[in-house]
N, C-alpha and C positions, 0 to 999 in steps of 0.2 A: 738344772735351775738350783740355785743355792745362794747363799748369803743373807742378810737380814733383809726382812720385809721392806722397812723403808728405803735401804739402798738399792734395792730393785725396781722399786715403785717410781719410775721416771715418765709415766704417762699421764697425760692429761687430755681435757676436753676444750676445745677452742668451742667456745659458744657465740652467738651474737650478743652483743652488750648493750649497754645503754640505749638512750633513742638513736636511730641511724640518722648521722649526721649529713644532713642534706640530701644523700641518697645513700641507701643501704647498697652493697657490694659485697659480693661473695669473698671479702678479703677479709681482715684479721680484727677489726674491732674488737670483738670481746675475747681479747687473746684469754685463755684459757686460765691463767691464774685469777681466777674471776674474785674482783672485788665486790664489796657490800651493793654499789649502784649498778652492777654489770650483770644482767641476766641473759639467758640464752635468747634468741628470737623466736618468738611463737609463729607457728605455721596455722594453729588452729584459730587464733586471732589475728588477721592481717596486719601489718606494722604500716602506720602511715608516717609519713616523713614530712618535715616542715617545707613550706615553699622555696625554691630556689632563689637566691639573689643574683641578679644577673651582674656580670662585670661590667657593663656598660649599658648605656640606654639604645645602643644601635644593636638591632636584632640580627644584622647580617644582610648582604644583598641577596634577594629570593633568586635570581639566578646563579649566584655562586652556589648558593644553597642546595639548589636542583640539582646542578651539576655533580657537586660533593655526594648528593644521594645516590644518584645513579651510579658512581664510581663504587661507592659502598654495595649496594645491591649487586654490580657485578663481580667484585671480588668474594662475595659469600657464594654465588651461583658458581665461580671459578673452582673454589675449592672442594664444594659437593660433587662436580662433575669431572675434575680432575683435569683443568684446563689450566696450568700454569703461565702460559702467555698471556690469557686473560687478565689471572691475577697480578702480573708485574706489568700491565699495559699502561696503569697510571702510578707508576712509583718511579722516583728519583734514582737516577744511576747509583748514587754513592749509598743507597739504602737497598738495593736489589738483592745482595748476596744475604743478608740478615732475613730478609723478606721470604727468598726463596726458600731458606730453613724452616721459616715459621709454615710456611705452605706444605711443605713435606711433613713435619710434624703434624698439622693438621690432619692432614691425608691419613696418616700411620694409626691416628687415634679412632678413625671410623666414626665420621659425625652423623647422625640421624639426621639433625638440622643445625643450621648456623645462619645467624643473621647479624648485620651492622646496622645499629639504627643511631641515628644521630639525635642527641638529646636536646630536644628544642628549648629546656627552660636555661641551657647553658647558651651564651651568646658567642661567636668566633672570637678569640683573643689574637691581638696582633702580634707577630713573631718577626720582629724586625731582623733578627740575626739570618732569617731564611730569606730577606727581600722584602721590599715594602708591600707586596699584595700575598703575604703568608698569615694564614689563621691556623691556630690549636682548636681544634672542636671536641668536645665531650661526646665519647662513642660508648654506646650500650651494646655489647658483644654479646651475644645470646647464643650459647654451645651445648648442645645435646649431643654426648656419645652414645651411639647406638648399642642397645642391650644393656647400659647402664644406667643413665639419668632417665627418671621418668618424666622430665620436663627440662625445659633448657635452663641452664644456669647464667646468672648474671655476671659479667665480667666488666668493669668501668674501664676504657682506654682513652688516651690522650692522643688524637692524630693530629697531625700539622698538615694542612696543605697549601700550596703555593702555585700562583699563576704562572705559567712557563709557556708563551706564546701562544696564550688563547686556552690552554689546557690545564687542568687542576691535576697537581700531581702531589703523592705521599711524599713528604720531605722529613717526617720524623714520627717515629711510632711510639714514644715514651715521653708524652709530654702532661703528666698529670702532677708535676711537682708542686705546683700552687693549691692543688686541692686537699680539702680536709680530710677526703678519706681515699687518698692516695694510696694503692697498694705498696706495701713493702717489701712483699714478696713477690715476686715474678712468676707469671703462669710457667706451666712447664714447657709449653711450644715456645717460650722468650728465650729459654737457656741453652740454646745450641741442639744440635742432632740428639734425637732421643729414638729409643726402640720400644714398640708396645707389646708385652706378652699377654694373652687372653687365656682365658679359662672360663669355664661355666659360671655367669655372672660376676666375673672379676676381672679388670684389666690392671695392669700393673704396669708403669711408666720406669724404663731404665735406661742407663746410657748405653748407646750402641754396642759397647764391649762387654755388658753384662747382663746378656740374654739368660745365661745358665742362672744367674742370681732372680731373675724375674720368673724363669719358672718354677725354682723354688718357693718363691713368695706366693705361686698360685697352687702349689702344691699344700704349702701352709694353710692358706685362705680357706682352700676346701675342705680342710680339719675345721677349721674353726667356724665357718660358717653354721654348720648343723647346730652346734651347741648354741649359737646365740639365737637361732630362729626356736630352737626349744624353749629357752628360758625368756624370751621377750615376745613370743607369740607374734612376732612380728616378721614378715618376708620384703626385703628389699629387690627391686627390679636388678639390682646391680651394684657395685662399687668398684672405685676408682683408687688405686693406690701409687702414691709417687713415691719413688725409690731412687733419687736421681744424687750424683755423688757433689754436685754444684751447690756450694754451702749457701748460696742465694734463694734455693729451694725452699728454705727454713729458716723462719723468722727467729733473729737471736732472743726476742722477747717470750719465746715460748718455753717457759722454764717452770719447775714448781718445787717450793723448798729451797730455791737457790740452786738446783739441779737442771741442766739442758734436759729438756723433754725428749724421750727416745721416739715417741709417735704423739700425732694430733689428730683429732678428728675436726676438719674444718667444713662449716655448714655450705650447704649449696642453696642460694637464695635465687627464688624464681618469683618474676615478676607478674603481677597481678593486673596491672591495667596499662593504658597507652601512656598515661603521662609517667610512669616508672617512680611514683611515690608509695607503692604498696607491694610488698614483698611478704612470701612466706618461705620457710626452709622444706625442703623436698628432700633432704637426706644430707650426705656428707662426704666428702673425699678422705681419704687417709694421707697423710705425709709424714714420711718417715726421716727422722734426723740423718742426714749424710752419714756420720761416722756409726751409725747402728745398721745401717739398710741390709750389711750382710749377714747380721746377726739376729733380726727381727723374726720371730716365728710365730706359732699358732695363738700361743698365750696372749701374747701383747695384741695380735691382731682380734684377737676375740673380744677384748677389753674395748677396743677402738671400734669394731664393728658394732657391739651393744651401743655404743654412744650413736653412731650412725643411723641405727635402726631407731633409737628413741627419740632422736632430735626433732623428727617431724610433728612429734605430739604436741609440743608447746615448750614454753619456757618458765613454768611456775616450780617446777620440781626444786627442791633444795639441794646442796651441794652433796651433802651426807648421802641421799636417796641416789642422786646420779652418778656419783661414783663409786659408791658402796655397791649399786646394782650392776655395773661394769666390772667391778672386783668380783661380784659374786660368781659372775658368768666366766669369768678369766680362771679363778680358781677351783670352780667346778669342774671344768676341762682340765685342770691340773691335776686333779683327784683322778678323774677318770682316765686319765694318762698315767696313773701309776705312783704319782708323786705323793703320796699320803703321810709318809714319813716328815717330809720337807713343811707339809702342811701343819702337821701336828705341832711342830717345832714354832712355827709362826703364830700359830694360835696361843701356846704356852707363853712365849715372849711378850704376845700383846695384852694377854690376861695380867701378865706380871708387871709390865712397865706401863700401859698406856691406858687400861680402863680404869685401874684407881682414880686417875685424874679426871676421868669421865663425870662430867655434872650437868652438861647438857648436849643434845645432838649438835654435832658438828657442823651448822649451816655456814654461809658464806665468811660471814663475819669472822668464825673463830678456826674453820676449816685449815687454813694455812698458819695462822697465827699463833694458836693455843697448842695443836699437835704436829705442826709441819708434816713431815712424810708420815708420820703414824694416823694423821687422818684416814688414809685410805684404807689402811688395817682396820681402824676402828670402825669405818662405815662399813666396810665388808662384814665385821662380827654382827653390825646392826641389822643388815638385810638379811645374812645368814641366819639367825634368830628368827626373823618375821617368815621367812621361806620355810626354815622347818616346823614353825609352831601352826602357821597358818596357811601356807600353801603357796604355789606361784601364781596361781589366778589371782589370789587377792591382792597378792603384792603388786602385779602388774595392774589390777584394777585401780589402786592406791595410787601409784606412779601416775597413770594417764590421767586421773582426776587432778592430782596437783600440777602435772604438766599444762594442763590447759587453764589452771586458775591463776590468780593474781599472787604475786609472792608477799604473802601476809600470815602472820604468826596464826592469825583467828581460824584462818582458813586451814591451815595444816592442823591445827588443833581439832578441828570439827572432823577432819579426813581421817585422823588417827582414830578418833571416836568411832567413827562411823566403820571404818575397816575393819578394826582390830578391837574396839572397845578400849584404846588405851589412851593414856595422857603422855605426854613427853615423859613426865617424872617417871610414871610408871614403865614405860619403854626403857628409858636408861637402866634404871633399877633392875629390871628383868634381864638385861643383856649383862649387866654387871656379875650379877647371879650365875 
């Protein structure tokens, strides 16, 4: 490790943001450079979404919908039982090659459960380019990777079915273009052939030719996980790491301080009710920038794994605490690995350049604006001070309380006083000293 703290710091946390527009998806509304109106989605308090507005008054022919529901159920069963002919039985010839790759990828992931549920609040949209009897439907894909996901993750999909000689066939598998929450980043299984390398509690998705890098990342993760568990006092069932070379696997908007992010922790949303309008965060998956996938190691993984561990607690923790705690875990591992001189240099640099400008805790509104990349370092010093002075248990209790609380300055002030007998100004002064 080396170089300036700010230049090295190119990681961020993708959190759920704003209210979940129409339907919350495990997508990327929350893109990690969080603005003042964007907060991580809480799992402690389920999120309710507005009622959907149908695109027309016609709810669709019941017979057609029943037949499509049967096709969807058969597709899910085919993946889970390894029956490719059944999966492709209702797929148009032109789409079969791509669908076969998707099937193979889903099989390689090793799914505990999979279901495709038509979202009843979205009415079928006519798709005349595929013929007069072609309709796009909004599909709720629920995917649970065995040994990784504690619950099925929600993935929105837009599938177009057309009637061909009395049978309904899948003719398009990417038809969310008109939806407000359309995924700008495709799922790994939609990006061509992939391989999955597994370790204990870890699954790494890589291109077929990069299994060696997948094994390396599994080894690096095995070093990072114990540090994360020791600091957070939380243990995930497992975690999925996406390390693909395809640029489409990583959203161009995932950046901080003007720099492309090296990796992001993207929340996994689980559906809480049959209407699919209440969700909770049950963990995160880590997506590595394609250009960083061969260089990412235990330190960056420790940072992102910390976000993944803490995300299910809720959405109320301020940015300085969210990022500062992840920095603390990463840099504690850095020290344990023998890089103490490098860390000492970073502390001196931050104390000389950044701390004199510190007047308030770097919450969302000033995290990037006032300090830019140095916000990560400043937040690290704040959390390190709290851990050193008051202990990890108290810091974890403070984090948990704020994560489950509203994003409100009065709430933060009360929590500071309760756990540390401090005001914000007193904490800032103590860190500057």
